[in-house]
C-alpha positions as CSV (number, residue, x, y, z in Angstrom):
1,X,0.0,0.0,0.0
2,X,1.0,3.7,-0.5
3,X,2.1,5.6,2.7
4,X,-0.5,7.7,4.2
5,X,-0.6,11.5,3.2
6,X,0.2,14.3,5.3
7,X,-3.1,15.9,6.2
8,X,-5.2,16.3,9.2
9,X,-8.5,14.1,8.4
10,X,-7.5,10.4,8.4
11,X,-8.4,8.3,5.3
12,X,-8.6,4.5,5.9
13,X,-6.5,2.6,3.4
14,X,-6.7,-0.6,5.3
15,X,-8.6,-2.6,3.0
16,X,-7.2,-2.4,-0.4
17,X,-8.0,-6.0,-1.3
18,X,-9.9,-5.9,-4.4
19,X,-9.8,-4.0,-7.7
20,X,-13.2,-2.6,-6.9
21,X,-12.1,-1.3,-3.6
22,X,-9.2,0.3,-5.2
23,X,-11.5,2.0,-7.8
24,X,-13.5,3.4,-5.0
25,X,-10.8,4.5,-2.9
26,X,-9.4,6.8,-6.0
27,X,-12.1,9.4,-5.2
28,X,-11.7,9.1,-1.6
29,X,-7.9,9.9,-1.9
30,X,-8.2,12.6,-4.7
31,X,-10.8,14.5,-2.3
32,X,-8.3,14.6,0.6
33,X,-5.4,15.8,-1.7
34,X,-3.6,12.3,-2.0
35,X,-2.5,12.0,-5.8
36,X,-2.1,8.6,-7.1
37,X,1.0,7.8,-9.4
38,X,0.3,8.5,-13.1
39,X,0.9,4.8,-13.9
40,X,-1.3,3.5,-11.2
41,X,-3.9,1.1,-12.2
42,X,-6.6,-1.0,-10.2
43,X,-5.7,-3.7,-12.7
44,X,-2.5,-4.1,-10.9
45,X,-3.5,-3.3,-7.6
46,X,-2.5,-5.6,-4.6
47,X,-4.8,-8.5,-4.5
48,X,-4.9,-11.3,-1.9
49,X,-2.8,-13.8,-3.8
50,X,-1.5,-16.7,-2.0
51,X,2.2,-15.3,-1.8
52,X,1.1,-11.8,-1.4
53,X,2.1,-10.4,-5.0
54,X,-0.4,-9.8,-7.4
55,X,-2.4,-12.5,-9.5
56,X,-1.0,-11.4,-12.9
57,X,2.4,-11.7,-11.8
58,X,1.7,-15.4,-10.7
59,X,0.0,-16.1,-13.7
60,X,3.0,-15.0,-15.9
61,X,0.8,-12.1,-17.6
62,X,2.4,-9.2,-15.8
63,X,4.5,-7.2,-18.3
64,X,7.8,-7.7,-16.9
65,X,11.0,-5.9,-18.2
66,X,12.9,-8.4,-20.4
67,X,16.4,-7.8,-19.9
68,X,19.0,-8.8,-22.3
69,X,22.1,-9.6,-20.8
70,X,25.3,-11.5,-22.0
71,X,28.5,-12.6,-20.2
72,X,31.1,-15.4,-19.8
73,X,32.1,-16.8,-16.7
74,X,33.7,-20.0,-15.5
75,X,35.3,-21.9,-12.8
76,X,37.0,-25.6,-12.4
77,X,38.3,-27.6,-9.7
78,X,41.8,-29.1,-10.2
79,X,44.7,-30.5,-8.1
80,X,46.0,-27.1,-7.1
81,X,42.3,-25.7,-6.0
82,X,40.0,-23.6,-8.2
83,X,40.5,-21.5,-11.2
84,X,37.9,-18.7,-11.8
85,X,38.0,-16.7,-15.1
86,X,35.4,-13.8,-16.3
87,X,35.1,-11.3,-18.7
88,X,34.3,-7.8,-18.0
89,X,31.7,-6.6,-20.4
90,X,28.3,-5.1,-19.3
91,X,25.6,-5.1,-22.0
92,X,22.0,-4.3,-22.5
93,X,21.1,-5.9,-25.7
94,X,23.5,-4.3,-28.3
95,X,24.4,-1.5,-26.0
96,X,27.8,-1.9,-24.3
97,X,27.4,-0.3,-21.0
98,X,30.9,-0.9,-19.6
99,X,34.0,-2.8,-20.5
100,X,35.4,-3.0,-16.7
101,X,32.9,-4.6,-14.8
102,X,34.3,-6.6,-11.7
103,X,32.3,-10.1,-12.3
104,X,34.2,-11.9,-9.5
105,X,32.7,-10.7,-6.3
106,X,35.1,-11.2,-3.1
107,X,32.8,-12.5,-0.4
108,X,35.8,-12.9,2.1
109,X,39.3,-13.9,2.1
110,X,38.4,-17.5,1.3
111,X,35.2,-17.3,-0.7
112,X,34.6,-15.8,-4.2
113,X,31.2,-15.6,-6.2
114,X,30.8,-14.9,-9.9
115,X,28.3,-12.5,-11.6
116,X,26.2,-13.7,-14.4
117,X,22.5,-12.3,-15.2
118,X,21.5,-9.0,-13.5
119,X,24.5,-7.1,-12.3
120,X,22.6,-5.4,-9.5
121,X,20.9,-8.9,-8.2
122,X,24.3,-10.6,-8.1
123,X,26.2,-7.8,-6.6
124,X,23.6,-7.1,-3.8
125,X,22.8,-10.5,-2.9
126,X,26.3,-11.7,-2.8
127,X,27.4,-8.8,-0.7
128,X,24.5,-9.7,1.6
129,X,26.0,-13.3,1.6
130,X,29.4,-11.9,2.8
131,X,27.6,-10.3,5.7
132,X,25.8,-13.5,6.6
133,X,29.0,-15.4,6.5
134,X,30.8,-12.8,8.8
135,X,27.8,-13.2,11.4
136,X,28.6,-16.9,11.1
137,X,32.0,-16.4,11.9
138,X,31.4,-14.3,15.0
139,X,28.9,-16.6,16.3
140,X,30.5,-20.0,15.8
141,X,34.2,-18.8,16.1
142,X,35.2,-20.4,12.8
143,X,35.0,-19.9,9.0
144,X,31.7,-21.0,7.1
145,X,32.1,-23.9,4.9
146,X,31.5,-23.3,0.9
147,X,28.9,-25.8,1.1
148,X,27.2,-23.6,3.8
149,X,27.6,-20.3,2.4
150,X,26.2,-21.7,-1.0
151,X,23.2,-22.9,0.9
152,X,22.4,-19.5,2.4
153,X,22.5,-18.0,-1.3
154,X,20.3,-20.6,-2.6
155,X,17.8,-20.3,0.4
156,X,17.7,-16.4,-0.5
157,X,17.1,-16.9,-4.2
158,X,14.4,-19.8,-3.6
159,X,12.6,-17.3,-1.1
160,X,12.4,-14.8,-4.1
161,X,11.6,-17.3,-7.0
162,X,9.1,-15.8,-9.3
163,X,9.8,-12.2,-8.3
164,X,12.0,-11.4,-11.1
165,X,15.6,-12.2,-9.9
166,X,18.1,-12.7,-12.7
167,X,21.2,-14.5,-11.1
168,X,23.5,-17.4,-12.5
169,X,26.3,-17.5,-10.1
170,X,28.9,-19.6,-8.8
171,X,30.2,-19.8,-5.1
172,X,33.7,-21.2,-4.7
173,X,36.4,-21.4,-1.9
174,X,38.5,-23.5,0.4
175,X,37.4,-24.6,3.7
176,X,38.6,-27.3,6.3
177,X,37.6,-30.1,3.7
178,X,39.4,-28.6,0.8
179,X,38.2,-26.8,-2.3
180,X,34.6,-26.7,-3.5
181,X,32.5,-25.2,-6.3
182,X,28.9,-24.6,-6.3
183,X,26.4,-23.2,-8.9
184,X,23.4,-21.2,-7.7
185,X,20.8,-19.6,-9.9
186,X,17.7,-17.5,-9.4
187,X,15.4,-20.5,-9.1
188,X,17.2,-21.7,-6.0
189,X,18.9,-24.3,-8.0
190,X,22.2,-25.4,-6.1
191,X,24.6,-27.9,-7.9
192,X,28.0,-28.9,-6.7
193,X,30.4,-29.9,-9.8
194,X,34.1,-29.8,-10.9
195,X,33.5,-27.3,-13.9
196,X,31.0,-24.8,-14.7
197,X,30.6,-22.1,-17.4
198,X,27.8,-19.6,-17.2
199,X,26.5,-16.9,-19.6
200,X,25.7,-16.3,-23.2
201,X,29.4,-17.1,-24.1
202,X,29.4,-20.3,-21.8
203,X,29.0,-22.7,-25.0
204,X,32.2,-21.4,-26.6
205,X,34.1,-21.5,-23.1
206,X,32.9,-25.2,-22.7
207,X,34.3,-25.9,-26.2
208,X,37.9,-25.0,-25.1
209,X,37.3,-26.3,-21.5
210,X,36.4,-29.9,-22.4
211,X,39.1,-30.3,-24.8
212,X,41.9,-28.9,-22.4
213,X,40.5,-29.9,-18.9
214,X,42.3,-32.4,-16.4
215,X,42.3,-32.7,-12.7
216,X,45.9,-33.1,-12.7
217,X,46.7,-29.9,-14.6
218,X,49.6,-27.8,-12.9
219,X,48.8,-24.2,-11.6
220,X,50.3,-22.6,-14.6
221,X,48.4,-24.9,-17.3
222,X,44.9,-24.2,-15.1
223,X,45.6,-20.7,-15.4
224,X,46.2,-20.8,-19.0
225,X,43.2,-22.9,-19.8
226,X,40.9,-20.4,-18.0
227,X,42.3,-17.4,-19.6
228,X,42.2,-19.0,-23.1
229,X,38.6,-20.3,-22.5
230,X,37.5,-16.7,-21.7
231,X,39.3,-15.2,-24.7
232,X,37.7,-17.6,-27.1
233,X,34.3,-16.8,-25.6
234,X,34.8,-13.1,-26.1
235,X,36.0,-13.6,-29.5
236,X,32.8,-15.5,-30.8
237,X,30.2,-14.0,-28.3
238,X,29.3,-10.4,-29.0
239,X,28.2,-9.8,-25.4
240,X,31.2,-10.9,-23.8
241,X,34.6,-8.8,-24.0
242,X,36.7,-6.3,-22.1
243,X,39.2,-7.9,-19.9
244,X,39.7,-11.6,-18.9
245,X,40.1,-11.7,-15.1
246,X,41.7,-14.7,-13.4
247,X,41.6,-15.8,-10.0
248,X,43.2,-18.9,-8.2
249,X,41.8,-20.3,-5.0
250,X,44.1,-22.2,-2.8
251,X,44.6,-23.5,0.7
252,X,45.6,-19.9,2.0
253,X,42.6,-18.2,0.2
254,X,42.3,-16.8,-3.2
255,X,44.6,-14.7,-5.6
256,X,44.0,-12.5,-8.4
257,X,46.4,-13.8,-11.0
258,X,45.9,-11.4,-14.1
259,X,43.7,-9.1,-16.0
260,X,44.3,-9.2,-19.4
261,X,42.8,-6.9,-22.2
262,X,41.2,-9.4,-24.9
263,X,42.5,-7.3,-27.8
264,X,45.9,-7.8,-26.6
265,X,45.6,-11.3,-26.1
266,X,44.2,-11.8,-29.6
267,X,46.8,-9.8,-31.2
268,X,49.8,-10.6,-29.3
269,X,49.1,-14.3,-28.4
270,X,46.4,-16.3,-29.6
271,X,46.0,-15.2,-33.3
272,X,49.1,-16.5,-34.3
C-alpha cells in the first residue's frame, strides 16, 4: 500500500484488497489531497494472492521488463585448487554499458562468487551473503564452509523465486574439507560440480574447457586454460569482452592472477 498522506483528516486505506475497492478509493484519496502515481491502475493493485504478490504476476501475464544480458564466467576444480575466470563486459542488448565490470565478487578472503545475469541482483545478494558469512564466523568462532555459504545464497534466491531475480552465480572457496565449487541460480537451484561455465558465451568456453581440462593440471596450465577459454568466448560472443580476469583459489585463500585486455591477447598471443 502507499504510505498515508500528510493531512489532518484520516483516510482508511486498510482494506485495498480488491480491484473494486481500489477504484472506490481513488475518489476518496483525490478528495483528500492524495495524488496517485500517473501509472497506477486498479488492474495491477495488490490482491489477496497466495504469496502476497498480484495474481497477474503469478500467472505470468505481468508485463515484466525483459533484460537482454550477456557474459562469460567459468570456474573449475583441479589438483591445485580452483580457477575462476571471467570477462568484464556489461551489455543491455546491443548497447555496451561498460568494459570494466568486476564480475568476480570477493565475499571474504576464502570465498569468491561470480556474476552472471542481472548485475544489481548478483552484486547485492552476494554482498549480503558476505555479511551473513561474517555473522556466522562471529557466532561460531570458525569460517563458514563453502557448502553452507552456497546454501545460504540458494535459500535467498528460492525465497524470491518468481519475483524477477536474474542470477546465475558460482560460489567457490577453500574450507577445512578442501576446495569446493557450487552453481546457484535465481530459481534456487544449487549444484556441486568440478566445472561450470555460465553466460551467453558459456557454450564457446565449454568447447575449450572440455578439450583441455584435466584434474592433474599444473597451476600454470590451469590458469592458461581459464584465460584461453574466456578469450575464445569473447572472440565469438558479441555480448562478452573487455578484460579477462583470472583468480586462483588455494589453501591460503584466493589470489588474483591477471587482468588482460582481450584485444591484446588476440593480437599478441592467440591469433598466431
